[in-house]
C-alpha positions in Angstrom: 23.8 -29.0 8.5 23.9 -26.4 10.8 26.1 -23.3 9.8 25.3 -19.9 7.9 23.6 -19.6 4.8 25.4 -19.1 1.3 23.4 -19.0 -0.9 19.6 -17.0 -1.7 17.8 -17.7 -4.8 15.4 -15.3 -5.8 12.3 -16.7 -8.2 10.8 -13.8 -9.4 11.6 -10.5 -10.8 9.3 -7.2 -10.4 8.9 -5.4 -7.0 8.6 -8.5 -4.9 11.7 -10.1 -6.0 14.0 -7.2 -6.4 12.7 -5.3 -3.5 13.8 -8.6 -2.2 17.7 -8.8 -3.6 18.4 -5.4 -2.9 17.5 -5.4 0.5 19.2 -9.1 1.2 22.0 -7.8 -0.7 22.2 -4.2 1.3 22.3 -6.0 4.7 24.2 -9.6 4.0 26.8 -7.5 2.0 28.7 -10.5 0.4 28.4 -12.7 3.1 25.6 -14.9 1.3 25.8 -15.3 -2.5 22.4 -14.0 -3.8 20.8 -15.0 -7.4 18.0 -13.8 -8.7 16.1 -16.0 -11.3 13.3 -14.6 -13.7 12.0 -14.8 -17.4 11.7 -12.1 -20.0 8.8 -14.2 -21.5 6.7 -13.4 -18.0 4.8 -10.4 -17.9 4.2 -8.5 -14.3 1.1 -7.2 -13.0 2.1 -3.6 -12.6 -1.4 -2.4 -11.1 0.7 -1.1 -7.9 1.8 2.6 -9.4 0.8 4.2 -5.8 3.1 4.0 -2.7 2.8 4.4 1.1 5.1 6.4 2.8 7.2 3.7 3.8 8.5 3.4 0.3 11.0 6.3 1.4 12.8 4.7 4.3 13.4 2.4 1.7 14.3 4.2 -1.0 16.9 6.0 1.7 18.1 2.5 2.9 19.4 1.5 -0.7 20.0 4.9 -1.8 17.8 5.7 -4.3 18.1 9.5 -5.1 14.6 10.9 -5.3 15.7 13.1 -8.6 16.2 9.7 -10.1 13.2 7.8 -8.9 10.8 10.5 -10.9 12.8 10.1 -14.0 13.1 6.5 -14.0 9.9 5.9 -13.2 8.0 9.3 -14.2 6.7 9.4 -10.8 4.8 12.3 -9.1 4.3 13.1 -5.5 0.9 11.7 -3.2 -0.3 12.9 0.0 -2.7 10.6 0.3 -6.1 9.9 -1.1 -9.7 11.1 -2.0 -12.7 8.9 -2.0 -15.6 9.8 -4.2 -19.4 8.4 -3.1 -18.1 5.6 -1.3 -21.0 6.8 1.6 -23.2 8.1 -0.4 -23.4 8.9 -3.9 -21.8 13.1 -4.6 -20.0 12.6 -1.2 -15.9 13.1 -0.4 -13.8 12.1 2.1 -10.3 11.9 2.1 -7.0 9.8 3.8 -4.0 12.0 3.8 -0.6 11.0 5.3 -0.6 13.1 8.3 -2.4 13.5 11.4 -4.6 16.6 12.2 -2.2 18.7 15.0 -0.5 18.4 17.8 -2.9 17.3 21.3 -4.7 19.4 23.2 -4.5 18.8 26.6 -3.2 15.8 26.1 -5.9 14.6 24.1 -6.2 14.0 20.4 -7.6 16.8 18.1 -10.5 14.8 16.5 -11.8 14.8 20.0 -12.0 18.8 20.1 -13.5 18.7 16.2 -16.2 16.7 18.0 -16.9 18.8 20.5 -17.3 21.7 18.3 -19.1 20.1 15.5 -21.9 19.3 18.4 -21.5 23.1 18.9 -22.9 23.6 15.6 -19.2 24.3 13.6 -19.3 23.2 10.1 -15.5 23.1 9.5 -14.6 19.7 7.6 -11.9 17.8 10.2 -9.7 17.7 6.9 -9.1 21.4 7.2 -6.9 20.9 10.5 -4.6 18.2 8.2 -1.8 19.9 6.1 -1.6 17.5 3.3 -5.7 17.4 3.0 -5.2 21.2 2.6 -2.0 21.5 0.1 -3.7 18.5 -1.4 -6.7 20.4 -2.2 -4.6 23.8 -3.5 -2.7 21.4 -5.7 0.5 22.2 -4.0 3.7 20.6 -2.9 6.6 20.7 -0.8 8.8 18.2 1.4 7.9 18.5 4.9 9.7 21.4 6.8 12.6 21.3 8.8 11.6 23.6 11.2 10.1 22.9 14.4 6.3 23.4 15.3 5.3 24.4 11.0 2.5 22.8 10.2 4.0 21.4 7.6 6.9 19.6 9.3 4.6 17.4 10.4 3.7 15.0 7.6 4.6 12.7 5.2 4.5 12.1 1.6 4.9 8.7 -1.0 5.0 8.5 -4.6 3.0 7.5 -7.7 5.1 5.9 -10.0 5.8 3.4 -12.9 6.1 -0.2 -11.6 8.8 -1.6 -14.6 10.9 2.1 -13.7 11.4 1.7 -10.2 12.0 -2.2 -10.7 15.4 -0.9 -12.6 16.3 1.6 -9.7 16.1 -1.9 -7.8 18.0 -4.2 -10.0 20.7 -1.2 -10.5 21.1 -1.0 -6.9 21.3 -5.2 -6.4 23.3 -5.9 -9.0 25.5 -3.1 -7.8 25.3 -4.7 -4.7 26.8 -8.3 -6.4 23.6 -10.0 -6.8 23.5 -12.1 -10.0 20.4 -12.4 -12.2 19.6 -15.4 -14.2 17.6 -15.7 -17.0 15.3 -18.3 -17.6 11.8 -20.0 -16.9 11.8 -22.8 -13.7 10.9 -26.0 -15.2 11.5 -28.4 -12.4 11.3 -27.9 -8.8 13.2 -30.6 -7.4 12.3 -31.1 -3.0 14.5 -33.6 -0.9 13.2 -36.5 0.1 13.7 -36.8 3.6 12.0 -33.4 5.1 10.4 -32.0 1.8 12.5 -29.0 2.0 13.5 -27.8 -1.7 16.8 -28.8 -2.8 17.0 -27.1 -6.0 15.6 -25.9 -9.3 16.0 -26.8 -13.3 15.3 -23.9 -15.5 13.7 -25.3 -19.1 16.8 -24.9 -20.7 18.0 -27.7 -18.1 20.8 -25.8 -16.3 20.5 -26.6 -12.7 20.6 -24.1 -9.6 21.0 -24.8 -5.9 20.6 -22.9 -2.9 20.2 -22.8 0.8 17.1 -20.5 0.9 14.5 -20.0 -1.8 12.6 -16.7 -2.0 9.5 -17.2 -4.0 8.3 -14.0 -5.3 6.6 -15.6 -8.9 3.6 -13.8 -8.5 0.0 -15.1 -7.7 1.3 -18.0 -9.5 3.6 -19.0 -6.5 6.1 -21.6 -8.5 7.1 -22.6 -5.1 5.2 -22.5 -2.3 2.1 -23.3 -4.1 2.8 -25.5 -7.1 6.0 -27.2 -6.1 5.3 -27.3 -2.0 1.3 -27.1 -2.2 0.9 -24.6 1.0 -2.7 -23.8 1.0 -5.0 -20.4 0.9 -6.6 -18.8 2.6 -9.7 -16.5 1.2 -11.0 -13.5 2.6 -13.2 -12.8 -0.4 -15.9 -12.8 2.2 -15.4 -9.8 3.8 -13.5 -7.8 0.2 -15.5 -9.1 -2.3 -13.7 -7.5 -5.2 -11.5 -10.2 -7.5 -11.2 -8.5 -10.5 -9.3 -5.7 -12.3 -9.5 -4.1 -15.9 -6.1 -1.6 -16.2 -5.4 0.8 -18.9 -3.1 4.3 -18.8 -4.8 7.0 -20.7 -3.5 10.4 -21.7 -3.5 12.8 -19.1 -5.5 15.8 -19.5 -4.7 18.5 -16.4 -1.8 18.9 -14.1 -1.3 16.1 -11.9 -3.0 15.7 -8.6 -0.7 14.9 -5.8 -3.2 12.3 -4.4 -4.8 9.2 -5.5 -8.6 8.9 -6.3 -10.7 6.3 -5.6 -14.2 6.6 -7.0 -16.8 4.0 -5.9 -19.0 2.1 -8.8 -21.9 -0.2 -9.0 -19.8 -3.6 -8.0 -16.1 -2.1 -6.8 -14.3 1.1 -7.1 -12.1 3.0 -10.1 -8.7 4.5 -9.6 -7.3 7.7 -11.1 -3.8 7.2 -10.7 -2.2 10.4 -12.0 2.0 10.4 -13.6 4.6 12.5 -15.2 3.4 11.7 -18.6 0.0 10.0 -18.2 -2.8 8.8 -15.9 -3.0 5.3 -14.6 -6.7 3.9 -14.8 -8.3 0.8 -12.9 -11.6 -0.5 -11.8 -11.3 -3.3 -9.2 -14.7 -5.1 -9.2 -16.3 -8.0 -7.8 -17.2 -10.2 -10.8 -20.2 -11.8 -8.7 -21.9 -8.6 -9.6 -20.5 -7.2 -12.9 -19.1 -9.3 -15.5 -15.8 -8.6 -17.3 -17.1 -7.2 -20.5 -19.3 -4.5 -18.7 -16.3 -3.7 -16.4 -14.0 -2.9 -19.5 -17.2 -0.8 -21.0 -17.4 1.0 -17.9 -13.6 1.7 -17.9 -13.2 2.9 -21.0 -16.3 5.4 -21.4 -15.0 6.3 -18.1 -11.2 7.8 -19.6 -10.6 11.5 -19.7 -8.3 11.2 -22.5 -7.1 8.0 -25.8 -6.4 4.9 -23.8 -2.6 4.3 -25.0 -3.0 0.8 -24.9 -5.5 -2.3 -24.8 -7.3 -2.8 -21.7 -5.4 -5.7 -19.6 -7.6 -7.8 -17.5 -6.4 -9.2 -13.7 -8.0 -12.1 -11.6 -6.9 -12.5 -7.8 -8.6 -13.7 -4.5 -8.2 -11.6 -2.0 -6.4 -13.7 0.9 -3.1 -14.9 2.5 -0.8 -18.1 1.9 -1.6 -20.5 5.1 2.4 -20.3 5.7 4.2 -17.9 3.9 7.5 -19.7 5.1 7.9 -23.3 5.1 11.1 -25.1 5.2 13.5 -23.0 3.4 11.3 -21.5 1.0 9.5 -18.3 2.1 6.8 -16.3 -0.2 7.1 -12.6 -0.6 4.7 -10.4 -2.3 1.4 -11.8 -4.4 3.3 -15.4 -3.6 2.2 -14.7 -0.4 -1.4 -13.3 -0.2 -3.0 -10.1 -1.8 -5.2 -7.2 -0.6 -6.6 -5.1 -3.1 -4.9 -1.8 -4.3 -7.5 0.7 -2.4 -4.4 2.0 0.2 -1.6 1.2 -2.1 -0.3 -1.2 0.6 1.2 -4.1 -2.1 5.1 -2.6 -2.1 4.8 -1.6 1.9 4.0 -5.3 2.5 7.1 -6.6 0.2 9.2 -3.8 2.2 8.3 -5.6 5.9 8.6 -9.0 4.4 11.8 -8.3 3.2 12.8 -6.3 6.8 11.2 -9.6 8.3 13.3 -11.7 7.2 16.2 -9.6 8.0 15.1 -10.1 11.3 14.8 -13.5 11.3 17.7 -14.3 8.9 17.6 -18.6 9.3 20.7 -20.5 9.4 21.4 -24.0 7.3 19.6 -25.5 10.2 15.6 -23.5 9.6 14.5 -23.9 13.3 11.0 -24.3 13.0 10.3 -21.6 16.0 11.6 -19.1 13.5 9.8 -19.9 10.7 6.3 -19.5 13.0 7.3 -16.1 14.4 7.6 -14.7 11.0 4.3 -16.5 9.9 2.9 -15.3 13.2 4.1 -11.2 12.5 3.0 -11.7 8.8 -0.7 -12.7 9.2 -1.0 -10.4 11.7 0.1 -7.7 9.5 -1.7 -8.7 7.0 -5.3 -9.7 8.8 -4.6 -5.6 10.3 -4.7 -4.1 6.6 -7.6 -6.2 6.1 -9.8 -4.7 8.3 -9.0 -0.9 7.1 -9.9 -2.6 3.9 -13.0 -3.4 5.1 -13.9 -0.3 6.5 -14.0 1.4 3.7 -16.6 -1.2 2.4 -18.7 -1.9 5.4 -19.5 1.6 6.7 -21.4 2.5 3.5 -24.7 3.5 3.8 -24.9 2.9 -0.4 -28.1 0.8 -0.9 -28.1 1.5 -4.9 -26.9 -1.9 -5.8 -26.5 -5.3 -4.8 -23.0 -5.1 -4.5 -23.3 -2.5 -1.7 -26.0 -3.9 0.1 -24.0 -7.2 0.7 -20.9 -4.9 1.8 -23.3 -3.3 4.1 -24.5 -6.8 5.5 -21.6 -9.0 5.5 -20.4 -10.4 8.6 -17.5 -8.6 9.9 -14.2 -10.4 11.6 -13.6 -9.7 15.7 -11.3 -7.5 15.8 -13.0 -5.3 12.9 -16.2 -5.9 15.4 -14.9 -4.4 18.4 -12.8 -1.8 17.0 -15.9 -0.1 15.3 -17.9 -0.9 18.6 -15.1 0.8 20.7 -15.1 3.9 18.4 -18.7 4.6 18.2 -18.5 4.3 21.9 -16.0 6.9 23.1 -14.2 8.2 19.8 -11.1 5.8 20.1 -9.4 3.5 17.9 -8.0 0.3 19.9 -4.7 -0.5 17.9 -3.5 -4.1 17.8 0.3 -5.2 17.2 1.4 -4.8 13.5 -0.9 -2.0 12.9 0.0 -0.6 9.2 -2.3 2.3 10.0 -2.1 4.9 12.7 -5.1 6.2 14.9 -5.6 9.2 12.6 -5.9 7.3 9.3 -8.6 5.1 11.1 -10.6 8.3 12.6 -10.4 9.4 8.6 -12.2 6.9 7.3 -14.5 6.7 10.1 -15.9 10.2 10.0 -15.5 10.1 6.2 -17.9 7.1 5.9 -20.2 9.3 8.5 -20.0 7.1 10.9 -19.8 9.8 14.0 -19.3 8.3 17.8 -21.6 9.0 20.6 -19.5 10.9 22.6 -16.4 12.4 23.0 -13.8 12.2 25.4 -15.5 14.1 28.6 -12.1 15.4 30.0 -12.0 18.5 27.3 -15.4 19.4 28.8 -12.9 21.3 30.8 -12.1 23.6 28.2 -13.8 27.1 27.4 -15.7 26.7 24.4 -14.5 30.2 22.9 -11.3 29.9 23.6 -11.5 26.2 21.6 -12.7 27.8 18.8 -10.0 30.2 18.9 -7.2 28.6 18.9 -8.6 26.1 16.3 -9.3 28.8 14.2 -5.8 29.9 14.6 -4.5 26.5 13.5 -6.4 25.5 10.5 -5.6 29.4 9.4 -1.9 28.8 9.9 -2.5 25.8 7.7 -4.0 27.5 5.2 -1.7 30.3 4.7 1.7 28.3 4.8 -0.3 25.4 2.1 -0.5 28.5 -0.2 3.1 29.4 0.2 4.4 25.8 -1.6 4.8 25.7 -4.7 2.1 23.8 -7.7 2.6 20.1 -7.5 3.9 19.9 -11.6 5.9 23.1 -10.4 8.1 21.0 -7.7 8.4 17.9 -9.7 9.9 19.8 -12.8 12.4 21.5 -10.6 13.1 18.9 -8.6 13.6 16.8 -11.5 16.1 19.9 -13.1 18.0 19.9 -10.2 18.7 16.1 -10.1 19.1 16.2 -13.7 23.2 15.3 -14.3 24.9 17.5 -16.3 
């Protein structure tokens, strides 16, 4: 039947369900009824406590005030990620949310850095990145408003408690008319003539019908996989980690304004600083490490006593073959999973919700609309997939079977092309639906020791001595401004106090 949607039902809460509900309610403004069905008996995964800067656009759209976010979710600020032991034991490199300064004569600054490096300058590239310098100093403040300041051209995100963030999202969604129904889906009724979802039957017998169904039920994928039998494409040949063990512990020192990712024998561990505790996890490949040994290693790595029992999680990196089938759209873990190395989980949910608004169907559910949605979704996942693989495949570690596998595994052609172009001329070809800018790729390439054969030959016309002076002035100014910022802890306390209700 043609005509606009009259009702949308979202199955599942958590960040996927409540972001979808809040975004839909914000844009549809009561024109379509929205109902979210979730059961308190089903827990949430809750491992995605680090975010990327796009979350601030989402919060601004929904009216979630930053001080409220800090209070509700014990949030701290995030300028990027520190990687330890990834390229080789003892090595450290960074991926921060900023570039390396303005272009010089139209050429990206990493080319000029490569030239100075070839001339013997030992200065790390990070010295030209404001968030890198501020993060290493333990400082934080929002980007400056004055144009030209080195503190103006960077972005930031948050470390947060997922359950607290969900409370913020739910409050916004319900304020805008979303109805929450407590219940467990016992059956999914399909229309016999076209296989579309006709409605849901809850465990207590209640019937829920709708035009459009959003599957936010997590790894179970209650609608898209169990009811509609849409298959899953595994990417474990490139991202072999398929397990995680997680636990919070007491925090020993002031929180860093960045996440820490530490390479291990069969994967990597994270440290995510919140206001009241430290989030810890070990992401690993079960073919190279047993669950028992992973749990022992994580427990032995904790800085302070654990605050809860260790939890084991299982997953397969990959993508649903189609996220949109008929009148069902999978969002979040039901649509696909990419390990949390670059904190892309909430970003993928947010972009899926925005994509749904852009391609909102009517009750005809034209297959061409679904096909375009699926094409864009696949592109986004594949671009992030390649960026994650880059962290593994460039490692020179040979100390364990896991790292030897990562070094030798065949790569997707899209990533192989990027690596080849980078090695040839220090440029990064970017495809459509890229989530990461050239500066992010440069950070990982150089951090992992992948130095290109040459830099842009156009910069040879610049006087070397003048270039040294200009680059020195650039990094001295960055250092000077960063040292005027408050410490991360001091800013959190100030921001929370300013936003606290009387």
